[in-house]
N, C-alpha and C positions, 0 to 999 in steps of 0.2 A: 884452624878451621873455626868459623863462627857457628854459634848455636842457631838452629832453625826453630822459630816460634810460630805456631799456628795462629791464624786469625781468631779462632775460637778461644784460644788462651788469652790473646790480647783483649778480646771483648769482656773477659772476666775482670779486667783491671780498669774499671770505668767510673771510679769515684775520686774525689779530691784527695783522699788519703791513700789511694792506690791507683795511680794514673799512668797508663801506658798509651803510647800513640805509635802509629806507623807513618813514616815519612820516607818516600822513595824506596819502598820495600825494605826498610830498616826499622827495627823496633827500638823504641826509647822509653825508659822509665823516667818520666819527668816529675814524679811525685815531689821530690825535694826542691825542684825549681819553681813550682807553681806560685809560691808567694813572692818570688823575685821577678816573675815574668812581667816585662814592661807593659804588656797588653792587659794585665790583670789576670787573676786566678780564673775568673769565669770563662775567659776565652780558651783556656786549656781544658777546663772541666767539660766544656761544650763538645770537645772532640775526643774526650777520653774513651779509650777502648775501641778506637776505630782508625781507619786510614785517614790521616789528616794532611796528606800530601797537597791536595788542592787548596785547602785552607792556608797551609804554610806558604805555598808559592804565591797565592793571591795577595797576601800581605806584603810580599816583597822584602823578606828578611835580608838583613845585611850579611856580608861575608863573616863578620864577627859573630852574629847569631848562629850562622851555620857551623862555625868553628866550635862554639859553645855546646852545640847539640851533641857533638862527638863524645863528650864526657858522660852523657846519659844513655849511650848506645848499649843495648843488652843482647842483640842478636839480629838475624835476618828473618824476614817474613818467610814462612815455609813456601817452597816452590809451588806446591799445589794451590796455594792461596793467592799467588800473583796472577792478576788478570791477564789473560792472553789477548793479543791484538786479534781482532776478528778478521776473517778472510774478506769480509765486505769492505772493511777499511782499506785493506791492501788493494782490493779491486778498484775502489774509488780513486785511490792514489794513482794507480796505473792508468785509469781512464783519464784523469786530469793531466798526467804527463803526456799521454798520447794526444790529447786535444791541444795542449800547448805546442807540441811538436808540429802537428798539422797546421796550426795557426801561423807559426813562424815560417814554415815551408810555403804556405800560401802567400804570405807577405813577400817573401823572397821571389817567388815566381811572378807575382804581379809587378813588383818593382823592375825585374828584368824585362818583362814584357813592355812596360811603359818606357823603359830606357831605350828600347829598340825603335820606338815610334818617334 
């Protein structure tokens, strides 16, 4: 079983000499990697002590980089600190699917009606 680490704890490790980040709800201690980082030390220090998932994904890291990350894994973000998907997002997705279904149905009905004429 992996260790759970709170976001408050991660936030305490926010310096170049003590650098933790969260990526995809996993916590990594990348202190020793910062000088080797191809993007430079500053890019890691900039996200130190916080959730860097968006930053990590936006760069488009290679599968090799994702593999290297495993060696710095120290635990999972505490369940209480994992952002919940909001009900509004689910509702919007349901509305979009419903609208798409209605649109497809309307096209089908119109084509059948035109084919009969």
